[in-house]
N, C-alpha and C positions, 0 to 999 in steps of 0.2 A: 645511466644516472645512478649514483650510489645512494644508498638509503641507510643511514646509521640507526642503531638501536636506540640511541638517546633521542634522535629526532622522532622515531616512532612513538616513544613514551610521551613526548610532548604533544604529538598529534592526538594520541588516545586520551590523555588526561588533561593537558593544558593546565596543570596544577603546579604545586611547589616542587622543589628539588627532592624533598623527602618522599613525596607522593610518587614522583617519577622513579626513584630508586626502588620503592616497594613494587610498583607496577612492573618494572623491568625484571625484578626477581620472580614475580608471579609468571610473567611470560616466558622467562628462561626455564622455569620449572615445568610449565606446560609443554614447551617445545621439547624438552629432554624426555619427559615422561609419556606424553600423549602420542608420540609417534607410533607407539605400539598399541594404542587404545582400541582402535577399530578392528573388526574382523579383517582378515587379509583380503584385499581387493584384487581383482584381475588387473594385470598390467594395463595402464591406460596412459594416453598422452597427457603431458602436463597441461594445466589450464593456460589458455591463451586469452588475451583481451583484445577487443576491437570495438569500434563504434559502428552502429548500423541504424538506418532510419527507414521507416515506411513512408515513402514519398518525401515531401519537404516539410512535414508538420513536426514541430518540435516535440509535441506530446507523443509522437510515434518514433522518437529516437531513444536508443538504448546504448549503454555500455554493456557489451556482451562478454560473459565469462564462460568458456566451455572447456571441460577437461578435468583432470585430477588435481586436487589441491595439494601442492607440495609445500615443503617448509619455506621455500622462497616466494610462494605465491602472494602473501600479503605485501611484501616489499615491492613486488612487480606491479601489483594493483596500485599502490600508493604512487609509484613512479609514473605509471600510465596516467593517473589522474593529474599529477603535477604538470606533466608535459602536454596532455591533450584535453584535459578538462572532462566534464561529464555532460554529454549532450542529452537533453531531456530529463536529467537528474534521476535516471532510472538505471538499475543494473539487472540484467537478465541472466539467470544462472541455470546451467544444465551440467550436473556433475554427480558422479556416484560417490564422491567423498575424497578421502585422502588423509592428510595429517590434521588431526583434530585441533591441536594447539594452534596451527596455522589458520584453521577455519575460524576459531574464536578471534584471533588477531584481525583477520579479514573482516569479520563482522563489526568490529570496533571501528575500522577504517570506513566501512560503509555508513555507520551511524555518524561518525565525525563529519562526513560529507553530506549528511541529511538526505540520503538517497532512498528512493522507493526500490524495494527488492521484489523481483518477480521470478517465479520458477516457470521456465518455458524453454522450448527448443527452437532453433533456427537452422537454416541450411548451412552446411559447412562452408568455411571461408574459402574463397577462390584465391589462388596464388597471386600475390601483389594487389589484391582487392579488398573490399570491405565485405562484411556479412550482407548478402543480398536478402533483405528482410521482407517477409510477408507478415501477417499477424502471427505472433508466437503460437506455436503448436504445443502439444503436451510434452513436457520435459520431466526430468527427474532431479531431485536435489536431496541427497541422502548423506547420513553420517556427518562428516566435517562440513559439507556444503550446507546441511540443515542449520548448523550453528552459525555459519557465515550469513545465511539468509535472514536470521533473526536480527541482524544489524540494521535492517531496513527501517526507516522511520515509519513508513507504511509498507505493508507486505501483502502480496496476493499470488494466487496460482493461476496460470493460464489454464484454460479448460482442459480437463483430463490429466493435469500434471500431478506428480506424486512427491510428497514430502515425507522423508523417513528418518527415524531415530532408532538407536539400538543400545543395548547394554555394552559397556566397555569392559575390557579385561586387561590385566597387566601380568605378563609373564616374566616378572623381574623379582629379584630378592627384595624382601620387605614390602611386598605388594600390598598387603592389607593396610599398613599405615599410609602408604602413598595413595592408595585408592580412596581412602577417607579424605585426604587432602584434595585430591582431584575432584571428588564428588562435591565437596564444599565449593570449590571454584566454579564448577559447572552450574550449580544451583545459584550461586551469586551472579553469574553471568546471565542466567535466565531472568532473574529479578531485575538486573540492570537494564535489560532490553525490554522490560515490560511484559514478560511472558509468564503465564501461570506455571510455577515450578512443578505442578503435578505431572507435566509431560515427562519430567525426569523419572518419576516413579513408573510411568507407563513404559518408558524405554527400558528401564532397569528390570522390568518383569519379563523381558524377552530373553531367550537363550542367547549365548554368546555369538552364535552364527545367524541369529534371526533379526529381521528389520521390522520395526513397528511403523507401518504406513498409516499416517494419520488421516482418518476420515475428514472430509471438508467441514462438516458441521462441528466436529470436535475441534478442528483447527481454529475455528472462529471462537468457540467457547473457551479455549485455552489461550486466546489472544495471540496465536501463532500467525494468523492472517488478520488483516484489518477489515472490519465490516464495511460493506459498501452501501451507498444509498442514504436514506433518511430514517431518523427515528420515528416512532409513532407520533401522531398528532397529539397536542395538548391544548387545553383551553385557558384563556385569560379574559378577564372582564374588558369590555370595550363599549363605551357609551351605554345604551340601554340593552345591549346584548353581549355577545362574546366574540372573540376571534379564536380560530383554530390554527395552530402553527406546527410545522415539522422542521426540525433542525437537521442539517447534514451530519452524518456520522464521521466523515473523513475530511481532512483539510482540502481546500480548493486547490486547483492546479491550473496550468495554462489552458485557456479556452474551456474551462470547467469551473465557472466562477460563482455559481449560486450557492449560498450557504443557509438560506431559510426560505420556506414557502409558507405564506400566511393567507388565510381565507377569512373574509368578513363582509358585512353589508356596509356600503357607503352611499348615502343619499338614495336609499331604496334600491341599490343595484348590487348584485352579487359580484364580489371583486377578489381577484387573486393578486398578491404582492410577492414579487421575487426579489429578495435582498441579496445583493452580490458584492463582490470586491470592487466592482467598477460597473458603470453603465454608459452607453452612448448618449449623445446629446439629442438624438432624434428618436422618434417612435418607429416601429416596424410592424409588419403583420405578425400574428401569433398563431402557432400551430399547436393544436390540442388533439391528442389521441386518447380515446377512452375505450379500453379493451379492444384496441385495433381499429376502432371506428374514428376516422380522421375528419377534422373540420378546421377551417381557417377563419380567424377572427381579424377583421379589418384593422389597419394601423390607426384609424380614427378612434378606436376603443382602447388603444395602448398609450400609456404615458410613461415617459422616462425622465428621471432626474438623478442627479448625483451630488454628493458632498465630497469633502476632502478625503473621507475615510470609507465611503461605501457608495453603491449605486442601487437604484430602486426602479423596478419595472412593474407597473401596475396595469392590470388587464380587467376591463369591465365585461362580465359575462352576461349572456342572455339568460332568461329564466330557464329555458330548456337546457342550455349547456350546464347551468348550475345544478339542476335536478339530476341530469345524467351523471355529472361528476360525483354526486353523493351516492350513486348506485354502482360506480365502477370498481373494478378490482385492480386494474393496471392503468395508471395515468402517465402519459409521456407528453412532454412539452418542449418546444423550442421557438426561438424568435429568428426572424430573417435578417440577421446582421452579418456583415462581412467578418473575415478573420481579423482584419485590422481594427475592427470595433469590438473585438472580444468573442466573436463567433456567435453560436446559437443560444448560449445561456440555457442549455438543456437540463431537464430534470426527468427522473424516472421514479415514480412513487408506486409502491405496492401497498394497496390499502387493505386493511383488515376490517372486520365489522365495527370495531370501536372507532377506527378512523372515519368511517362513513357516517357514524352517528355524530361525531364531533363536527364534521363538515356540514352536516344537516343543521346542527345547532347554530353554527356560525352564520349560515345563510337564512335562518328561519324568519328573520324580520323582513326579508326582501323577497321571499318566495310565496 
């Protein structure tokens, strides 16, 4: 399938003809100049794309990209998506880099398709087959790949994976002026992708042959990866007392539908409310784990209701469960629903001391 430059500009911008011309000029400039930006890489096979799934679960499906990013890789990615779609709406990247201009164009295609980007490795592709996936293992995404990775609407690293940026150099006449222009384009791209541009300064502080491997805590603080889980609990007035609520940091996804957890007293009973994108029309048993100590709450104490826009799962706790909850550090929950009903509506809450005080305040009138 052919992929014209005009069509690429439309995919990237979706704006006026004037905007498209400007974007095409920028991309041509980047393609022409940035091919020599990165340190010389060892010869590697060009990036190939395929789909792979862990079992038959859509949330375990990936578009997998492995290998060096060449000048043609963005067009090959766009053509692959046009023909085969994106299973699971996730792209798994494992690459030492390549053409930086192509990496930026690739990142914009990933963003246009609203994909989650993950750094991780899988088994090599078997001839004539698909990637036989297990859970992604540690992978590498460096140089041009790191900029492609930033196109993800949400971004994460498989355990042990490495994300690397480096200083670019230009061995061409008029390099100083061109480098200033390229620097401006790179910083603009970082801002466009919602990334803290301080990472550019970090990368630029490295030697021409050095790679800055971003520590995971720094990757989160620079918005290179998307925080997972829930924010700290906050309090709001409720009747004669208060409610404590924690909102999800990231968007919901398939079979991962809860976006807020709320604790309060209702009719003298400690209650947890899980607000989700959807909820089944029946109740189910509720599974609660407090620092690894598991307990099951009968479906008779679980109520489910839904509206056109949301679902609500309400659980009535015993006094002991509520007290133990206010003392826990790690709280894990799920409901016994089938996949067809939205699956477990699971949550994982890491509580700090202030969270526990807020939960205690929310339950105070019924404990």
